[in-house]
MISE-542300 format. One line per 2 residues: number of its first residue (from 1); their letters; for each residue x, y, z of C-alpha. Coordinates in pm, whole numbers, plus 50000, padded with zeros to 5 digits. Last residue first. Layout:
<rs>
NUM) a) X Y Z  ...
</rs>
This chain:
<rs>
500) eq) 43756 34994 25502  43586 35227 25257
498) pl) 43821 35418 25037  43866 35778 25155
496) la) 43965 36024 24883  43839 35853 24567
494) ie) 43540 35686 24733  43434 36015 24891
492) ie) 43462 36196 24559  43243 35936 24389
490) ql) 42984 35969 24669  42974 36347 24641
488) sk) 42897 36310 24272  43163 36418 24027
486) gk) 43125 36699 23771  43429 36893 23892
484) te) 43589 36740 24202  43958 36781 24118
482) vv) 44189 36670 24395  44389 36910 24613
480) nr) 44711 36791 24776  45017 36840 24555
478) kv) 44914 37122 24320  44712 37296 24591
476) fv) 45011 37298 24827  45251 37422 24559
474) va) 45019 37710 24462  44958 37790 24830
472) il) 45333 37823 24889  45334 38077 24604
470) cv) 45052 38272 24775  45237 38262 25109
468) tg) 45546 38404 24935  45336 38691 24795
466) fm) 45208 38774 25144  45563 38778 25281
464) sy) 45680 39001 24994  45386 39234 25071
462) ll) 45513 39265 25428  45873 39322 25318
460) rp) 45779 39602 25076  45511 39758 25296
458) gf) 45736 39830 25594  45861 39581 25852
456) qe) 45767 39745 26184  45494 39986 26077
454) ll) 45330 39732 25846  45359 39461 26109
452) ql) 45179 39684 26360  44910 39769 26103
450) fl) 44854 39401 26021  44852 39261 26375
448) lg) 44484 39271 26476  44332 39219 26133
446) vf) 44567 38928 26060  44500 38791 26409
444) fn) 44121 38794 26365  44126 38640 26018
442) iv) 44359 38367 26148  44108 38276 26422
440) wh) 43811 38308 26185  43950 38072 25919
438) vs) 44065 37816 26176  43709 37814 26311
436) mc) 43583 37767 25955  43798 37454 25925
434) va) 43668 37303 26251  43303 37379 26164
432) ma) 43347 37236 25814  43477 36914 25972
430) ka) 43168 36902 26192  42926 36937 25900
428) ri) 43100 36692 25667  43194 36417 25915
426) rg) 42958 36136 25807  42915 36275 25456
424) pf) 43284 36236 25375  43463 36571 25335
422) ie) 43593 36638 24982  43279 36814 24852
420) pl) 43209 37010 25172  43567 37141 25141
418) ll) 43555 37237 24774  43272 37488 24791
416) gp) 43398 37711 25075  43754 37664 24948
414) vp) 43661 37768 24589  43493 38109 24640
412) ga) 43778 38334 24757  44096 38160 24639
410) gl) 43943 38112 24295  43846 38407 24075
408) af) 43769 38639 24368  44135 38636 24470
406) tl) 44237 38715 24111  44016 39026 24111
404) vf) 44121 39142 24459  44491 39108 24371
402) ml) 44445 39276 24031  44275 39572 24201
400) mg) 44562 39603 24450  44833 39562 24187
398) gv) 44674 39830 23969  44651 40074 24263
396) sl) 45012 40009 24366  45152 40011 24014
394) yl) 44963 40331 23931  45089 40492 24251
392) sg) 45450 40396 24178  45429 40534 23827
390) sg) 45278 40858 23959  45585 40942 24164
388) ss) 45853 40689 24247  45989 40351 24154
386) ys) 46340 40236 24241  46291 40283 24615
384) sa) 46056 39989 24630  45691 40019 24739
382) aa) 45551 40003 24383  45773 39705 24301
380) vq) 45654 39528 24615  45293 39600 24519
378) la) 45355 39465 24167  45506 39149 24318
376) ms) 45194 39125 24537  44987 39113 24220
374) ma) 45210 38836 24083  45148 38632 24400
372) mg) 44772 38696 24370  44782 38573 24010
370) ff) 44955 38252 24123  44696 38203 24400
368) sw) 44413 38242 24147  44581 38032 23880
366) ll) 44615 37735 24112  44274 37771 24275
364) lv) 44096 37805 23940  44269 37495 23806
362) kr) 44182 37295 24118  43813 37386 24117
360) gl) 43733 37289 23758  43777 37446 23415
358) kd) 43414 37409 23306  43212 37372 23629
356) ml) 43384 37665 23803  43429 37876 23489
354) am) 43105 38077 23475  43081 38120 23852
352) av) 43449 38218 23864  43379 38494 23610
350) vs) 43097 38624 23831  43321 38613 24140
348) gs) 43600 38802 23962  43359 39074 23857
346) ln) 43215 39102 24210  43555 39150 24371
344) ai) 43676 39396 24108  43348 39592 24135
342) gi) 43372 39602 24515  43733 39722 24509
340) fa) 43647 39996 24259  43342 40102 24463
338) na) 43546 40114 24782  43796 40341 24607
336) lg) 43515 40565 24481  43387 40612 24835
334) sp) 43742 40663 24968  43814 40944 24723
332) vg) 44097 40874 24471  44399 41106 24490
330) as) 44659 40831 24446  44754 40853 24812
328) kf) 44384 40817 24895  44372 40500 24686
326) vt) 44654 40346 24889  44503 40456 25222
324) ss) 44158 40325 25129  44304 39990 25021
322) fy) 44483 39920 25349  44205 39727 25527
320) fv) 44096 39545 25211  44456 39457 25127
318) an) 44512 39333 25483  44196 39125 25447
316) ig) 44333 38960 25134  44681 38908 25275
314) sl) 44756 38554 25155  44745 38454 25524
312) qq) 44362 38438 25505  44339 38203 25204
310) la) 44643 38008 25323  44466 37934 25654
308) fl) 44144 37839 25473  44333 37598 25247
306) ts) 44529 37463 25544  44210 37385 25736
304) gi) 44061 37198 25441  44372 36996 25361
302) fv) 44420 36907 25729  44055 36801 25758
300) vr) 44100 36581 25449  44412 36416 25591
298) fh) 44290 36379 25949  43986 36171 25855
296) rg) 44146 35842 25957  44203 35969 26309
294) yl) 44409 36247 26469  44228 36580 26426
292) le) 43886 36471 26299  43869 36160 26517
290) sl) 43988 36365 26816  43697 36604 26767
288) sv) 43451 36318 26797  43207 36180 26542
286) td) 42956 35962 26731  42668 36201 26666
284) td) 42688 36126 26294  42576 35769 26358
282) dg) 42744 35532 26120  42519 35291 25928
280) sd) 42774 35230 25658  42593 35441 25403
278) lr) 42816 35452 25096  42586 35272 24853
276) tl) 42270 35404 25017  42337 35763 24912
274) ea) 42424 35661 24557  42108 35449 24533
272) ma) 41902 35744 24661  42031 35965 24379
270) tk) 41964 35701 24114  41613 35631 24245
268) vh) 41522 36001 24268  41636 36099 23919
266) sg) 41310 36044 23728  41105 36224 23996
264) gl) 41274 36562 23964  41607 36683 24098
262) lk) 41541 36916 24392  41177 36857 24478
260) ey) 41196 36485 24399  41519 36469 24597
258) aa) 41337 36613 24900  41058 36357 24866
256) ea) 41315 36077 24849  41488 36213 25162
254) ey) 41148 36229 25336  41090 35863 25252
252) tr) 41434 35768 25385  41409 35937 25723
250) gq) 41685 35726 25881  41855 36033 26028
248) kh) 42145 35982 25789  41900 35988 25500
246) lw) 41749 36316 25617  42094 36478 25639
244) hp) 42192 36367 25289  41850 36468 25151
242) se) 41918 36826 25269  41584 36978 25365
240) ac) 41379 37126 25082  41278 37491 25102
238) fv) 40931 37619 25202  41007 37682 25572
236) ma) 41346 37823 25465  41158 38120 25317
234) la) 41053 38241 25663  41396 38247 25828
232) lv) 41571 38384 25519  41306 38657 25468
230) aa) 41347 38762 25833  41724 38795 25785
228) pi) 41670 38983 25457  41453 39240 25643
226) ts) 41653 39264 25968  41945 39421 25780
224) lw) 41743 39737 25716  41728 39816 26090
222) fc) 42109 39820 26111  42151 40076 25831
220) vr) 41857 40274 25971  42052 40317 26297
218) ww) 42345 40453 26099  42114 40722 25961
216) ga) 42108 40891 26303  42165 41237 26157
214) ie) 42135 41248 25778  42417 41402 25574
212) kv) 42714 41198 25695  42521 40868 25689
210) pi) 42377 40921 25340  42628 40679 25176
208) gv) 42586 40394 25428  42322 40208 25226
206) fl) 42561 40188 24930  42852 40062 25141
204) ag) 42630 39799 25306  42492 39692 24967
202) ml) 42844 39660 24828  42941 39426 25113
200) gl) 42618 39227 25076  42662 39204 24699
198) ct) 43014 39068 24750  42884 38809 24999
196) ai) 42609 38709 24753  42869 38664 24480
194) qi) 43083 38446 24708  42789 38222 24797
192) fs) 42667 38218 24436  42999 38059 24342
190) gy) 42883 37735 24504  42589 37729 24264
188) tg) 42826 37737 23968  43045 37467 24119
186) rv) 42746 37243 24193  42611 37282 23840
184) fp) 42699 36940 23691  42689 36765 24030
182) ps) 42320 36848 24099  42300 37083 24399
180) ve) 42125 36993 24726  42426 36868 24925
178) tv) 42683 37127 24813  42443 37420 24857
176) yl) 42347 37297 25204  42698 37240 25331
174) sa) 42837 37567 25198  42538 37758 25340
172) vp) 42582 37583 25677  42951 37681 25682
170) pg) 42868 38043 25586  42572 38101 25829
168) lg) 42694 37997 26175  42977 38248 26199
166) mg) 42765 38539 26081  42485 38439 26320
164) tg) 42726 38452 26614  42866 38779 26480
162) vf) 42523 38942 26494  42494 38853 26862
160) lr) 42840 38995 26935  42759 39310 26737
158) gl) 42448 39364 26952  42650 39321 27270
156) lm) 42909 39567 27141  42644 39826 27059
154) ga) 42480 39793 27401  42817 39826 27574
152) lt) 42900 40139 27371  42582 40306 27496
150) ka) 42241 40409 27365  42189 40110 27134
148) ta) 41858 40093 26941  42002 39997 26603
146) sm) 42267 39774 26761  42012 39582 26970
144) va) 41781 39546 26669  42071 39419 26456
142) gi) 42172 39172 26729  41821 39029 26762
140) im) 41777 38995 26384  42124 38847 26333
138) pl) 42076 38627 26638  41762 38475 26475
136) ac) 41888 38443 26116  42149 38177 26200
134) lq) 41894 37976 26399  41673 37985 26089
132) fa) 41961 37865 25875  42030 37586 26126
130) rr) 41662 37494 26105  41700 37433 25733
128) rg) 42029 37241 25762  41912 36989 26019
126) vg) 41860 37006 26396  42157 36809 26531
124) da) 42385 36781 26229  42363 37152 26145
122) iw) 42395 37247 26514  42698 37020 26570
120) gs) 42863 37155 26256  42791 37520 26337
118) fl) 42932 37504 26691  43278 37644 26612
116) sg) 43138 37867 26336  42908 38050 26578
114) vf) 43179 38093 26841  43430 38225 26586
112) ag) 43165 38454 26439  43093 38600 26783
110) gl) 43460 38687 26820  43463 38835 26468
108) ct) 43152 39040 26555  43355 39213 26824
106) sv) 43600 39331 26554  43443 39648 26414
104) vl) 43286 39780 26734  43600 39673 26923
102) ge) 43822 39875 26688  43613 40185 26752
100) al) 43644 40131 27128  44022 40093 27099
98) tn) 44046 40399 26873  43875 40622 27128
96) gk) 43845 40946 26930  43467 40945 26946
94) fg) 43341 40727 27232  43015 40905 27317
92) ld) 42742 40692 27157  42642 40952 26898
90) as) 42999 41048 26805  43126 40688 26787
88) is) 42829 40584 26573  42876 40880 26340
86) el) 43243 40795 26284  43164 40425 26237
84) pe) 42889 40493 25978  43108 40424 25669
82) nv) 43270 40100 25780  43000 39981 26023
80) vg) 42783 39790 25771  43073 39625 25589
78) lh) 43107 39287 25761  42736 39295 25845
76) yg) 42642 39318 25478  42884 39047 25367
74) fl) 42744 38792 25614  42388 38904 25539
72) fs) 42445 38831 25170  42595 38495 25266
70) si) 42282 38409 25468  42070 38512 25168
68) ta) 42267 38244 24982  42037 37974 25121
66) vl) 41732 38130 24954  41902 38121 24615
64) vh) 42009 37759 24662  41648 37654 24724
62) pf) 41527 37856 24424  41790 37692 24196
60) sl) 41719 37328 24286  41435 37277 24039
58) rw) 41570 37506 23767  41890 37303 23734
56) sp) 41695 37033 23547  41832 36686 23609
54) ns) 42131 36562 23411  42187 36244 23210
52) pe) 41832 36207 23077  41744 35838 23077
50) pd) 41810 35667 22745  41559 35686 22458
48) ai) 41694 35495 22157  41843 35212 22359
46) kq) 41529 35170 22572  41312 35180 22257
44) ll) 41525 34911 22094  41482 34685 22395
42) as) 41106 34753 22413  41075 34673 22042
40) nd) 41259 34343 22092  41034 34251 22381
38) em) 40727 34337 22171  40859 34127 21880
36) dv) 40924 33839 22117  40571 33854 22257
34) td) 40415 33862 21909  40622 33570 21779
32) if) 40538 33372 22092  40164 33424 22031
30) ek) 40195 33332 21664  40381 33012 21755
28) tk) 40116 32918 22012  39840 32977 21754
26) vd) 40011 32747 21503  40020 32451 21739
24) tt) 40017 32166 21483  40362 32238 21358
22) nm) 40536 32163 21688  40884 32193 21541
20) yd) 40798 32562 21493  40820 32608 21864
18) rs) 41192 32546 21872  41242 32750 21558
16) sl) 41055 33047 21700  41241 33047 22030
14) rk) 41576 33022 21859  41486 33290 21604
12) ym) 41366 33534 21873  41686 33483 22064
10) sy) 41875 33555 21741  41677 33881 21699
8) ae) 41751 33998 22051  42119 33932 22000
6) rh) 42111 34103 21658  41947 34413 21808
4) rc) 42207 34418 22086  42485 34396 21830
2) wm) 42321 34662 21609  42311 34906 21906
</rs>
């Protein structure tokens, strides 16, 4: 600061001495002295009061909160049929038909695959806000169809509609939260998606408690889901559109207005300058599937797809499916078991929220997958012939809770946040659609084949396979994933994909 002060002062001296040679013009000298002193004061004032480094998180928080309603609905519809399935099958006349019961649970996965496959094209075509509203619409229609179903076909059709909204919501939520969040809280906001999903799952279990005592209560469970879906559709009218999407549409003034809503007026110029710096004038509609799979963007799409594949192949859904059986063997009622799993999942997500912008994404991913591998080692030990009785049950239950907890610390929330960060803006929405499609395909096959693999290989070998996948994930993350903590989306894009 002293150097800049001295420079300003020396400039003042040179000007003053030059004018002082003209001794007769005293008024001119006084005028120049005054101007120079004002310039010097302005310089010192600028040094003393720099621009605030971070915008207020309170401005973007309400917009992020509304977006995570889609994640709450995602979790709710995943769990809404768990408790009421027996009542649904009895009322609709397919009790005892395991194939029909499996279809009620898994039909939404087929719809989710379709929704996720087209999510990128929808988000780029109509914008993030309207994509949320299009996500809410099939969820409302499907929930009403399920609540009023008289036959199995009506229930399956309703679940298919709901699944379409479920598939569309998560990738759009990841996009929107990433694009509207200030860099210093982007990780924290990204964790809200996982927390909202956990709350949705727990909400579905809680709402389903009276289903065995009250006839037809399962219909109420579906009716209730229309409320948050309607709130999402209406509240999005008042939320800011993604400035990234607006800028790519050439709607610069609207992008500035959106940034003013999200960051505050003093940060608009800086944010817009970053957007403009990397804008090469590419039209997002020209992004083809072959460009994502074979072109210059292949590396980041491969990283994203592999992360989602490793997330699902780690065995998390298998653990969820098998948890009731394990807890039942230990003498724990299924309701209490679900509560334990839900609490472990939510606790890990809350801790991840606190650490995401402090430790970083890569560190959380590494330790999360490593912890999951150690949890699977406990499961293998519990399933081995060397352990028996209560010790084996304690190992199994402890390993299962530890697995869910460590999953929620990183492997659960990080991929959905990290991928929109590492994808260049031009391909972000469509690349997320491809990666989420991989997620749903593997999710479907894990759910379909898990029980058969368990019967054929036994728990010890199957859990060893899951643990091996988790260790492979540790190596993959170490070698391929870059840290994005605290960096702007433009800085990340420059680091991963230098402009040609």
